[in-house]
C-alpha positions, -999 to +999 in steps of 0.1 A: +001-002-002+029+025+009+046+022-026+009+025-043+001+058-019+032+070-034+032+065-068-001+081-065+008+113-049+036+116-074+007+115-101-015+137-081+006+162-074+014+197-097+052+189-092+076+167-077+082+188-047+058+168-024+082+138-031+104+160-004+073+161+024+063+126+027+080+105+052+075+068+053+089+040+079+119+037+054+130+071+057+159+079+088+136+111+096+106+090+100+108+088+139+117+120+146+088+135+123+060+113+142+072+123+176+077+159+167+043+171+177+033+138+199+025+156+231+015+121+252+043+093+256+017+071+262+014+070+225+050+064+214+057+031+226+065+001+200+034-016+204+015+016+193-003+018+156+020+039+137+013+058+104+021+040+067+035+078+058+035+110+070+027+144+050+038+175+056+020+196+029+030+234+020+004+241-005-034+232-006-027+209-037-003+186-013-034+179+009-058+174-022-035+150-033-033+131-003-068+130+005-076+117-030-046+092-028-059+077+010-090+074-005-083+055-037-059+027-017-085+026+013-061+045+041-074+065+070-064+099+071-054+113+104-048+153+106-025+168+126-017+203+139-006+206+174-009+167+184-026+175+216-054+150+210-057+128+241-060+097+232-031+108+205-056+098+175-043+128+153-009+103+149-020+072+161-049+047+155-071+030+181-069+000+157-051-017+133-061-003+103-038+015+075-036+049+079-016+081+069-007+113+085-015+147+071+007+174+094-002+205+091+031+217+106+043+241+075+008+259+075+021+289+098+010+317+081-009+346+103-023+379+090-037+402+111-063+432+106-061+454+134-087+480+113-112+453+111-102+433+140-097+400+121-073+376+116-069+346+092-045+319+106-039+288+095-044+255+111-005+245+120-003+274+139+002+272+176-019+294+200+016+310+214+024+321+175-011+335+170-009+355+205+022+372+196+015+383+162-018+399+173+003+413+202+029+425+177-002+445+158-024+458+188-019+459+227-058+457+234-070+430+207-067+394+213-088+361+208-104+338+231-085+302+227-061+281+254-034+286+273-007+259+262+015+276+241+020+245+219-017+239+211-028+238+175-055+259+161-066+237+141-078+209+160-083+235+191-109+252+173-128+221+153-136+211+191-146+246+207-115+258+221-121+274+258-096+295+274-090+324+296-115+348+278-143+325+273-168+339+303-163+372+287-165+364+250-175+326+245-150+301+231-122+303+201-153+285+179-180+312+187-151+342+171-147+319+139-162+337+109-153+321+078-127+292+068-113+274+040-117+235+043-106+207+018-135+181+018-134+143+016-139+148-022-108+172-026-131+205-029-115+237-014-149+253+002-153+285+024-185+297+042-200+307+013-195+275-011-198+251+020-234+239+032-246+262+063-244+229+086-212+221+074-198+256+086-214+249+116-198+214+123-165+225+119-169+250+148-171+227+176-178+193+162-143+177+167-111+180+145-107+159+113-141+151+111-157+168+084-126+177+065-093+192+067-092+230+077-066+249+060-073+284+078-099+299+101-110+338+100-117+349+135-129+378+152-109+394+175-118+411+207-109+439+229-087+435+260-075+458+281-037+469+276-028+455+312-045+425+332-041+410+366-033+373+376-032+356+408-028+319+421-034+316+459-025+279+475-041+263+501-035+228+516-060+206+535-042+216+568-052+256+558-088+247+551-087+238+514-115+219+516-140+243+529-126+269+506-130+242+473-168+237+481-173+279+488-156+280+453-178+257+436-211+276+449-201+311+437-173+307+404-199+305+382-214+344+395-181+358+389-182+388+365-174+380+331-143+396+332-130+369+357-113+335+344-120+315+379-100+280+380-088+257+409-062+229+404-062+203+431-030+183+437-011+158+459+022+176+472+045+175+500+033+186+534+051+222+543+053+206+580+066+174+569+086+166+537+078+131+538+039+131+547+018+139+515-012+162+513-037+181+492-033+212+476-061+233+459-042+262+438-069+290+430-059+306+400-073+332+381-076+363+354-091+398+359-096+418+330-084+450+348-063+463+376-055+447+408-072+478+426-105+467+407-098+433+416-092+431+455-121+448+465-142+426+441-127+396+457-135+411+493-167+412+484-171+377+464-149+355+484-130+368+514-125+338+528-096+332+503-072+364+518-064+378+483-041+409+490-021+428+468+011+412+479+000+374+467-011+387+430+014+384+406-043+172+391-074+179+391-085+211+372-120+228+377-128+257+354-155+280+361-184+288+337-212+311+335-210+347+317-210+345+280-215+308+282-251+313+293-260+336+269-253+311+239-276+286+232-265+249+233-278+241+199-261+274+181-226+257+176-220+220+179-202+225+215-234+221+240-221+230+273-236+261+278-262+275+303-267+252+335-232+242+333-209+253+366-176+240+352-157+215+338-136+190+353-100+178+337-085+152+354-048+145+346-020+120+356+016+130+346+047+104+342+081+106+325+086+085+297+110+062+315+082+050+340+058+040+311+062+006+323+041+013+350+014+030+330-011+010+332-009+013+371-013+053+369-040+051+347-057+024+370-054+055+398-070+081+371-097+055+365-107+055+399-106+090+408-129+091+375-154+067+390-153+081+424-163+113+408-195+097+387-220+108+414-214+145+411-215+153+375-235+149+347-254+114+338-273+098+314-253+104+295-219+113+315-208+146+295-174+154+280-156+182+259-145+168+226-113+182+228-109+159+258-114+129+242-116+099+265-124+064+246-134+052+277-165+069+275-191+048+249-192+015+234-160+012+215-135-020+203-111-005+226-125-015+261-149-035+248-175-019+274-200+005+273-196+033+298-219+063+306 
């Protein structure tokens, strides 16, 4: 299949340049290219299924050729921008099926129009690159997307894309006003030429599901030139439990200008380094000055004890604000009014500890199961960018969870 695929590419491409952009398992660079955006080393083990080829297109016609040849030879397509898929599905496969990765790493253009407060950004751009280019052009414009600097714009926006500004301006996908997409037939479509349902679906329906988005046109939003960020850490011995309970009842009521979150993790005790305790880190960003923030926190959450000197894992992110104003049917991302917060469960280990990965994952599943009575049910809802193959029915776990 590999040779047939390569031969097809050479025939379909407008010139011979695509040969330099394709890596097969016979190439010495194959492994490094595959791992270049592999954010989760669980999926770099010898037993993980790997692609027959990796295509790193420079132009749209390279992608059109790759899509055509994959269809012709019965190969599945995996599309990768930043490689942040939680299950590694942008560069591996959950099944033993032949597949090709189309890696958008070379599509890195960002064009900002300050006067119109818009930007065209290609799908291989990271959010760090997007923010940097916007900041070069304006100190009072921004885009509401994620906080991890290596997050790829393509997959992030395809799944919704929430970040520090989502309570004020909604998700990244809520602020997409146009897109250029290659569909399964190889056609290049924009908002005008694609059907209304397709433009709706690509803004939150999941990356690599409805086509390959080449670029997005974004509506930029207004922000102050300076913002305020704080983190306050409390352990169990410092009354963290009571503070977390209090936070859960008020976080969604904070002003839209506030991004409230809590990270809960196991740490060494300050009193005894050999003893473990639980620490809650209350982290927020506020679209305003410290002089505005302190009175607000004294009114809304005085128990936290925030003062100017302090300003400068399970993660809770408080919802509310703009999210309550958007109907759940307006975009594919449905978690709107009535949702108080989203929860992200993580466990971290070093690559050399992969031999114990099942032990670590078992611990995570116990935490996940413990939380069942306290989260949405029938079904248990999930953010598509926090993809989890343990949910639902599939051939991976031969089970059904809800």
